[in-house]
C-alpha positions as CSV (number, residue, x, y, z in Angstrom):
1,M,-44.4,-3.7,-31.0
2,T,-41.4,-3.1,-28.7
3,D,-41.0,0.3,-27.1
4,T,-37.4,1.1,-28.1
5,S,-37.1,3.9,-25.5
6,M,-37.1,1.1,-22.8
7,T,-34.7,-1.3,-24.5
8,C,-30.9,-1.7,-24.2
9,P,-29.7,-3.6,-27.3
10,E,-26.0,-2.8,-26.6
11,S,-26.2,-4.4,-23.1
12,E,-28.1,-7.4,-24.4
13,S,-25.5,-7.9,-27.1
14,S,-22.6,-7.4,-24.7
15,L,-24.2,-9.9,-22.2
16,L,-24.3,-12.5,-24.9
17,G,-20.8,-11.8,-26.0
18,S,-19.5,-12.0,-22.4
19,L,-21.1,-15.4,-21.9
20,M,-19.7,-16.8,-25.2
21,V,-16.2,-15.5,-24.4
22,E,-16.2,-16.2,-20.6
23,P,-18.9,-18.9,-20.1
24,D,-18.0,-19.4,-16.4
25,Q,-20.0,-16.2,-15.7
26,L,-23.3,-17.9,-16.6
27,P,-24.3,-19.1,-13.0
28,S,-24.5,-15.5,-11.6
29,V,-26.2,-14.2,-14.8
30,K,-28.9,-16.9,-14.6
31,K,-29.9,-15.5,-11.2
32,L,-30.5,-12.1,-12.7
33,V,-31.8,-12.6,-16.2
34,K,-34.6,-14.7,-17.7
35,P,-35.0,-15.2,-21.5
36,E,-38.1,-13.0,-21.5
37,Y,-36.0,-10.0,-20.3
38,F,-34.5,-9.7,-23.8
39,S,-36.3,-7.1,-25.9
40,D,-35.3,-8.7,-29.2
41,S,-36.4,-12.2,-30.3
42,A,-33.1,-13.0,-32.0
43,R,-31.0,-12.2,-28.9
44,R,-33.6,-14.0,-26.7
45,L,-33.1,-17.1,-28.9
46,I,-29.3,-17.1,-28.4
47,Y,-29.7,-16.7,-24.6
48,E,-32.1,-19.7,-24.6
49,A,-29.6,-21.7,-26.5
50,I,-26.9,-20.8,-24.0
51,L,-29.1,-22.0,-21.1
52,Q,-30.1,-25.2,-23.0
53,L,-26.5,-26.1,-23.7
54,S,-25.4,-25.4,-20.2
55,E,-28.3,-27.0,-18.3
56,S,-29.2,-30.0,-20.5
57,N,-26.0,-30.8,-22.3
58,G,-23.5,-29.6,-19.7
59,Q,-21.6,-27.9,-22.5
60,E,-19.8,-24.6,-22.6
61,A,-21.7,-22.3,-24.9
62,D,-19.1,-20.8,-27.2
63,A,-20.1,-19.4,-30.7
64,I,-19.5,-22.7,-32.5
65,A,-21.5,-24.8,-30.0
66,I,-24.4,-22.3,-30.2
67,A,-24.3,-22.2,-34.0
68,N,-24.4,-26.0,-34.2
69,Y,-27.3,-26.2,-31.7
70,L,-29.4,-23.6,-33.4
71,R,-28.6,-25.1,-36.8
72,S,-29.8,-28.5,-35.5
73,E,-33.0,-26.8,-34.3
74,K,-33.4,-25.0,-37.6
75,R,-33.3,-21.6,-35.8
76,L,-29.9,-20.3,-36.7
77,E,-31.2,-17.8,-39.2
78,D,-33.9,-16.7,-36.7
79,A,-31.0,-15.8,-34.4
80,G,-29.3,-13.7,-37.0
81,G,-26.9,-16.3,-38.4
82,A,-23.4,-17.2,-37.3
83,E,-22.4,-13.6,-38.2
84,A,-24.6,-12.3,-35.4
85,L,-22.9,-14.6,-32.8
86,H,-19.4,-13.3,-33.8
87,R,-20.7,-9.7,-33.8
88,H,-21.9,-10.0,-30.2
89,M,-18.4,-11.2,-29.2
90,S,-16.4,-8.7,-31.2
91,E,-18.5,-5.6,-30.1
92,C,-18.5,-6.4,-26.4
93,P,-16.3,-3.7,-24.7
94,N,-15.6,-5.8,-21.6
95,C,-16.3,-9.5,-21.6
96,K,-15.4,-10.0,-17.9
97,T,-18.3,-7.9,-16.6
98,A,-21.3,-10.0,-17.6
99,D,-23.0,-9.2,-14.3
100,R,-23.0,-5.5,-15.3
101,W,-24.7,-6.2,-18.6
102,A,-27.1,-8.5,-16.9
103,R,-28.2,-5.8,-14.5
104,D,-28.7,-3.4,-17.4
105,V,-30.9,-5.9,-19.2
106,R,-32.9,-6.6,-16.0
107,R,-33.3,-2.9,-15.3
108,S,-34.6,-2.3,-18.8
109,W,-37.1,-5.1,-18.5
110,H,-38.4,-3.6,-15.2
111,A,-38.8,-0.2,-16.9
112,R,-40.8,-1.8,-19.8
113,E,-42.9,-3.7,-17.3
114,A,-43.6,-0.6,-15.3
115,R,-44.6,1.4,-18.4
116,N,-46.9,-1.4,-19.6
117,R,-48.5,-1.5,-16.2
118,L,-49.1,2.2,-16.2
119,R,-50.6,2.1,-19.7
120,Q,-53.0,-0.7,-18.6
121,I,-54.0,1.4,-15.5
122,S,-54.5,4.6,-17.6
123,A,-56.8,2.7,-19.9
124,S,-58.8,1.2,-17.1
125,P,-61.9,3.0,-15.7
126,L,-61.4,1.4,-12.3
127,P,-59.6,3.4,-9.5
128,L,-56.2,2.4,-8.4
129,M,-56.0,0.3,-5.3
130,A,-53.4,1.2,-2.6
131,E,-51.4,-2.0,-3.1
132,E,-51.2,-1.4,-6.9
133,I,-49.9,2.2,-6.2
134,K,-47.3,0.9,-3.8
135,D,-46.2,-1.9,-6.2
136,I,-45.7,0.6,-9.1
137,A,-43.9,3.1,-6.8
138,E,-41.5,0.4,-5.6
139,T,-40.8,-0.7,-9.2
140,L,-40.1,2.8,-10.3
141,E,-37.9,3.4,-7.3
142,K,-35.8,0.3,-8.3
143,I,-35.4,1.6,-11.8
144,G,-34.3,5.1,-10.5
145,Q,-31.8,3.5,-8.2
146,G,-30.5,1.3,-11.0
147,S,-31.0,-1.8,-8.9
148,D,-33.5,-4.4,-7.6
149,E,-33.7,-6.8,-4.8
150,A,-31.8,-9.5,-6.7
151,T,-29.0,-7.2,-7.7
152,E,-28.7,-4.8,-4.8
153,K,-25.3,-5.0,-3.2
154,P,-23.4,-3.0,-0.6
155,L,-21.1,-0.4,-2.1
156,T,-17.6,-1.8,-1.6
157,P,-14.3,-1.6,-3.6
158,E,-15.2,-5.0,-5.0
159,Y,-18.6,-3.7,-6.2
160,F,-16.9,-1.0,-8.3
161,L,-14.3,-3.6,-9.5
162,E,-17.1,-5.8,-10.7
163,R,-18.9,-2.9,-12.4
164,S,-16.0,-1.0,-14.0
165,G,-12.9,-3.3,-13.8
166,A,-11.2,-1.0,-11.2
167,P,-11.9,-0.7,-7.4
168,I,-12.2,2.6,-5.5
169,Q,-9.7,2.5,-2.7
170,L,-8.4,4.8,0.1
171,A,-4.8,6.0,-0.4
172,E,-3.9,4.7,3.0
173,K,-5.0,1.2,2.1
174,L,-3.9,1.2,-1.6
175,L,-0.5,2.8,-1.5
176,P,1.3,0.7,1.2
177,Q,0.6,-2.3,-1.0
178,V,2.3,-0.8,-4.1
179,E,5.7,-2.2,-4.9
180,E,8.2,0.5,-5.3
181,S,10.7,-1.7,-7.2
182,V,10.2,-2.1,-11.0
183,D,9.9,-5.6,-12.4
184,Y,12.3,-5.2,-15.3
185,L,13.0,-7.9,-17.9
186,I,15.6,-5.6,-19.5
187,E,16.3,-2.5,-17.5
188,P,15.2,0.1,-18.4
189,V,13.5,-0.7,-21.7
190,L,11.2,-3.7,-21.0
191,V,9.0,-3.9,-17.9
192,T,6.6,-6.7,-16.9
193,S,2.9,-5.8,-17.4
194,C,3.9,-2.6,-19.3
195,L,4.0,-1.5,-22.9
196,T,7.2,-0.3,-24.8
197,Q,6.8,1.6,-28.0
198,L,9.8,1.5,-30.4
199,H,9.1,3.9,-33.3
200,G,11.3,4.9,-36.2
201,E,11.4,5.5,-40.0
202,P,10.9,2.6,-42.4
203,K,14.0,0.6,-43.2
204,S,16.0,2.3,-40.4
205,G,16.8,-0.9,-38.4
206,K,14.2,-0.6,-35.7
207,S,12.9,-4.2,-36.3
208,C,16.5,-5.5,-36.1
209,F,17.0,-3.8,-32.8
210,G,13.7,-5.1,-31.5
211,L,14.7,-8.6,-32.5
212,H,18.1,-8.1,-30.7
213,L,16.3,-7.1,-27.5
214,A,14.0,-10.1,-27.8
215,I,17.0,-12.4,-28.2
216,C,18.6,-10.9,-25.1
217,A,15.5,-11.5,-23.1
218,A,15.3,-15.1,-24.2
219,T,19.0,-15.8,-23.5
220,G,19.3,-13.6,-20.4
221,M,22.3,-11.8,-22.0
222,D,22.8,-8.0,-21.7
223,P,22.2,-6.0,-24.9
224,G,25.8,-4.8,-24.9
225,G,27.6,-1.6,-23.8
226,G,26.4,-1.4,-20.2
227,V,23.5,0.9,-20.8
228,C,20.8,-1.8,-20.4
229,K,20.8,-4.8,-18.1
230,T,18.9,-8.0,-18.6
231,H,17.5,-9.2,-15.3
232,K,16.3,-12.7,-16.3
233,S,15.8,-15.0,-19.2
234,C,12.3,-15.7,-20.3
235,P,10.2,-17.3,-23.1
236,V,9.4,-14.9,-26.0
237,L,6.6,-14.7,-28.5
238,Y,7.6,-12.7,-31.6
239,L,4.9,-11.8,-34.2
240,A,6.7,-11.1,-37.5
241,F,4.9,-9.5,-40.3
242,E,7.5,-7.7,-42.4
243,D,10.3,-10.3,-42.5
244,G,10.1,-13.9,-43.7
245,P,11.6,-17.0,-42.2
246,R,14.9,-17.0,-44.1
247,R,15.7,-13.4,-43.0
248,L,14.7,-14.1,-39.4
249,K,16.9,-17.3,-39.4
250,R,19.9,-15.3,-40.6
251,R,19.4,-12.6,-38.1
252,Q,18.9,-15.0,-35.2
253,I,22.1,-16.8,-36.0
254,D,24.1,-13.5,-36.5
255,Y,22.8,-11.8,-33.3
256,M,23.3,-15.0,-31.2
257,A,26.9,-15.1,-32.5
258,G,27.3,-11.5,-31.4
259,L,26.3,-12.6,-27.9
260,G,28.8,-15.4,-28.0
261,F,26.6,-18.3,-29.1
262,D,27.8,-19.7,-32.4
263,N,25.3,-21.5,-34.7
264,L,22.6,-21.6,-32.1
265,Y,19.0,-20.4,-31.9
266,S,17.5,-18.6,-29.0
267,P,16.0,-21.0,-26.4
268,G,12.3,-20.5,-25.6
269,F,11.9,-18.1,-28.6
270,H,8.6,-18.6,-30.5
271,F,7.9,-17.0,-33.9
272,W,4.3,-16.4,-35.0
273,I,4.8,-15.3,-38.7
274,K,2.0,-13.2,-40.2
275,P,-1.0,-14.5,-38.2
276,D,-4.5,-13.1,-39.0
277,I,-5.3,-11.5,-35.7
278,D,-7.3,-8.4,-34.7
279,L,-6.5,-7.1,-31.2
280,G,-9.3,-4.6,-31.6
281,S,-11.8,-7.4,-31.3
282,T,-12.8,-9.7,-28.5
283,D,-11.8,-12.8,-30.6
284,G,-8.3,-11.4,-31.2
285,L,-7.9,-10.5,-27.5
286,A,-8.9,-14.0,-26.4
287,L,-6.6,-15.6,-29.1
288,M,-3.6,-13.6,-28.0
289,L,-4.1,-14.5,-24.3
290,Q,-4.3,-18.2,-25.4
291,A,-1.1,-17.9,-27.4
292,L,0.7,-16.4,-24.4
293,R,-0.6,-19.2,-22.2
294,F,0.5,-21.8,-24.8
295,T,4.1,-20.4,-25.1
296,G,4.5,-19.2,-21.5
297,A,6.0,-16.0,-23.0
298,Q,6.9,-13.2,-20.7
299,L,7.8,-10.9,-23.6
300,L,5.5,-10.3,-26.5
301,V,6.9,-8.5,-29.6
302,L,4.6,-7.0,-32.3
303,D,6.5,-6.2,-35.5
304,T,4.7,-4.0,-36.4
305,I,1.6,-3.0,-34.4
306,S,-0.1,-1.9,-37.6
307,H,-0.6,-5.5,-38.6
308,V,-2.5,-6.7,-35.5
309,H,-5.6,-4.6,-35.8
310,R,-8.1,-3.3,-38.3
311,A,-8.7,0.1,-36.7
312,D,-8.1,3.5,-38.3
313,E,-4.7,4.5,-36.8
314,N,-5.8,8.2,-37.0
315,D,-9.0,7.6,-35.1
316,A,-8.5,8.0,-31.4
317,S,-11.7,6.2,-30.3
318,E,-10.8,3.2,-32.4
319,M,-7.2,3.0,-31.3
320,K,-8.1,3.4,-27.6
321,V,-9.8,0.0,-27.9
322,V,-6.8,-1.6,-29.4
323,M,-4.4,-0.1,-26.9
324,A,-6.7,-0.9,-24.0
325,N,-6.7,-4.5,-25.1
326,L,-2.9,-4.5,-25.3
327,T,-2.7,-3.1,-21.8
328,R,-5.1,-5.8,-20.6
329,I,-3.0,-8.5,-22.3
330,S,0.2,-7.3,-20.6
331,R,-1.5,-7.3,-17.1
332,E,-3.5,-10.5,-17.4
333,A,-0.6,-12.4,-18.9
334,K,2.0,-10.6,-16.7
335,C,4.2,-10.0,-19.7
336,A,6.2,-7.1,-21.2
337,I,5.0,-6.0,-24.6
338,L,7.3,-4.4,-27.2
339,Y,5.4,-3.0,-30.2
340,I,7.3,-1.6,-33.1
341,H,5.7,1.4,-34.9
342,H,6.4,3.6,-37.9
343,S,7.2,7.3,-37.4
344,A,5.0,10.0,-39.0
345,K,6.3,12.0,-41.9
346,G,7.5,15.5,-41.3
347,E,9.8,17.2,-38.8
348,G,9.1,19.2,-35.7
349,R,7.5,16.6,-33.5
350,S,8.9,15.8,-30.0
351,S,10.5,12.4,-29.5
352,V,7.3,11.1,-27.8
353,Y,4.9,12.0,-30.5
354,K,6.9,11.0,-33.6
355,G,4.9,7.8,-34.0
356,R,2.4,7.6,-36.8
357,G,-1.3,8.0,-36.2
358,S,-3.4,9.0,-33.1
359,S,-1.7,10.1,-29.9
360,A,-3.8,7.3,-28.2
361,I,-1.2,4.9,-29.4
362,V,1.8,6.4,-27.6
363,A,-0.4,7.5,-24.6
364,A,-0.8,3.8,-23.7
365,A,3.0,3.2,-23.6
366,D,5.0,3.2,-20.4
367,V,8.3,3.4,-22.3
368,V,9.1,5.1,-25.6
369,I,12.2,4.6,-27.7
370,D,12.5,7.1,-30.6
371,W,14.8,5.4,-33.1
372,G,16.8,7.7,-35.4
373,R,18.4,7.3,-38.8
374,P,21.6,5.2,-38.8
375,D,24.8,7.0,-39.6
376,H,27.7,4.7,-40.4
377,N,26.0,1.8,-38.4
378,V,25.4,4.1,-35.4
379,T,21.9,5.1,-34.5
380,K,21.0,7.8,-32.0
381,C,17.9,7.1,-30.1
382,E,15.9,8.9,-27.3
383,F,14.6,7.0,-24.4
384,L,11.7,8.1,-22.3
385,S,9.9,6.3,-19.4
386,K,7.4,6.7,-16.7
387,D,9.8,5.0,-14.3
388,D,13.2,6.2,-15.3
389,E,14.9,9.4,-16.4
390,A,15.1,10.3,-20.1
391,Q,18.3,9.3,-21.8
392,T,20.0,9.6,-25.1
393,W,21.8,6.5,-26.5
394,H,23.9,5.6,-29.4
395,V,23.4,2.1,-30.7
396,H,26.3,0.5,-32.7
397,Y,25.7,-2.3,-35.2
398,D,29.0,-4.0,-36.1
399,Q,29.7,-6.9,-38.4
400,I,32.1,-9.4,-36.8
401,P,33.6,-12.5,-38.4
402,T,30.9,-14.8,-36.8
403,G,27.9,-12.5,-37.0
404,V,26.7,-9.1,-35.7
405,K,27.5,-7.4,-32.4
406,W,25.3,-4.7,-30.9
407,T,26.6,-2.1,-28.5
408,M,24.7,0.6,-26.7
409,T,26.4,3.7,-25.3
410,E,25.4,6.9,-23.6
411,D,28.1,8.9,-25.3
412,E,29.0,9.2,-29.0
413,Y,32.3,7.3,-28.7
414,K,32.0,3.5,-28.7
415,G,31.7,1.8,-25.3
416,R,33.4,-1.4,-24.3
417,S,33.7,-3.4,-21.2
418,A,35.8,-1.8,-18.5
419,T,38.2,-4.1,-16.7
420,E,39.1,-3.6,-13.1
421,S,42.8,-2.9,-13.9
422,E,41.8,-0.1,-16.3
423,V,39.6,1.6,-13.8
424,F,42.1,1.2,-11.0
425,Q,44.9,2.7,-13.2
426,A,42.6,5.6,-14.0
427,L,42.0,6.3,-10.3
428,I,45.8,6.4,-9.8
429,Q,46.2,8.9,-12.6
430,L,43.4,11.1,-11.5
431,S,43.9,11.0,-7.7
432,S,46.7,13.7,-7.5
433,A,44.6,16.3,-9.4
434,N,41.4,15.4,-7.5
435,P,42.1,15.1,-3.8
436,N,38.4,15.5,-2.9
437,G,37.5,12.3,-4.8
438,I,36.9,11.1,-8.3
439,T,33.5,10.5,-10.0
440,A,32.5,7.7,-12.2
441,K,32.2,10.1,-15.1
442,Q,35.7,11.3,-14.7
443,V,37.0,7.7,-14.7
444,G,34.9,6.9,-17.8
445,D,36.0,10.0,-19.7
446,S,39.7,9.2,-19.0
447,I,39.5,5.7,-20.5
448,E,36.6,6.2,-23.0
449,M,34.1,4.2,-21.0
450,T,30.5,5.1,-20.3
451,K,29.7,6.6,-17.0
452,R,27.4,3.7,-16.1
453,N,30.0,1.1,-17.1
454,A,32.8,2.7,-15.2
455,G,30.4,3.1,-12.2
456,R,29.6,-0.6,-12.1
457,V,33.3,-1.5,-12.0
458,L,33.9,1.1,-9.3
459,E,31.1,-0.4,-7.2
460,K,32.6,-3.9,-7.6
461,L,36.1,-2.6,-6.5
462,L,34.3,-0.9,-3.5
463,A,32.6,-4.2,-2.6
464,E,36.0,-5.9,-2.7
465,K,37.4,-3.2,-0.4
466,K,40.0,-2.3,-3.0
467,I,38.9,1.4,-3.0
468,K,36.9,3.7,-0.7
469,A,33.9,5.9,-1.5
470,Q,32.0,8.9,0.0
471,P,28.3,9.2,-1.1
472,G,27.2,12.7,-1.9
473,R,23.9,14.4,-2.5
474,N,24.0,14.1,-6.3
475,R,27.0,11.8,-6.8
476,T,29.4,9.4,-5.2
477,V,33.2,10.1,-5.2
478,Y,35.8,7.4,-5.0
479,F,39.3,7.3,-3.4
480,L,42.3,5.1,-3.4
481,P,43.0,3.5,0.0
482,L,45.6,5.4,2.0
């Protein structure tokens, strides 16, 4: 009968799940764990199958290969069936740290061995020999230290990286390596290796706006209005759950026309319509990473996030797993992730916390866009970011003869592209009343342009030496040449 106080079923299960998901970890695990170290016969049988497939057949031991092998040996039911194999994979919290689970399994075995030895000695009438006492003391010391000769390693940043997924580093070594520039796909809303949450009420147009941003990323076109800037074009993977192919086709053609592309589809744009995927599981995590490798996507859009997991949205502990997996996907695949989410019912919440469900969802986001209710095809939205200042935008959705044109402005009036001649004329008109210089906001207000849009044209004129400028502490002022 197994003494359960000296077993670690969770670690044994996680070790098996790690080896099935990431089989290249087996060589290091074999040095630490023997089949007899498993406290449960079913888990021991699965580990023996993994070793057999690897050593004799030269085969990677995924769940299907293990199930087929055990079935051929008529031992699959003894191992708990195929369901047990999938359970070991889905319940593993981190499949890249097999060594960590292996050490736990080995340490637990040492503890059981030490207890069994002490029981044998206590039942024996013979006195303890000095060597036996020393052997038991050394075994107990290894258990107390959480290590043994085979696993003892120097404490380095890499050691903690291996055990926890994150190294411990001195600030003087870590911080100089940190890039201060932000790797934007679309500035400031989509950032490589970061999560963006776009939440709003049902049927308010948030999915349409998310699709427009995705098309801009695929084409390399700016979203319109001068508020956001697309830094590069990239492949896109768009998971659509609430719209069918016909509606997506119409919107693609309309939004592309608004960007100046008539009767064209976005290049490098991949749709994945209503897939059965659970990003709260190890299988779902692995499948999503494979999909991103297959498409080469640098932007992943989830419309909506509620369809890609089976967790309880109101349960923080369950949603933390889902969001941690999303963060891991963004970092490992080096992609930006835009997930669309529904707002909670009721008033009084701040812009950040208007999303439905646990606060663990929004806590994982690096960028949050609070999408309001449209008013005559104009939607006010609040933008918050860990890298940029908070902003308020007005997003305009306009039907044009060929399709749909989107425009984003900082002010309530509608923005449009400022030409150099308009800005130059505004400087002439404002110069007499502003001898100490004219700001971009003043220029923008005078010709109904956004401050950012006018500022870009002013900087272009400055680069061409058509005007002069004097940088200030909080703002730059511009002058006509004398």
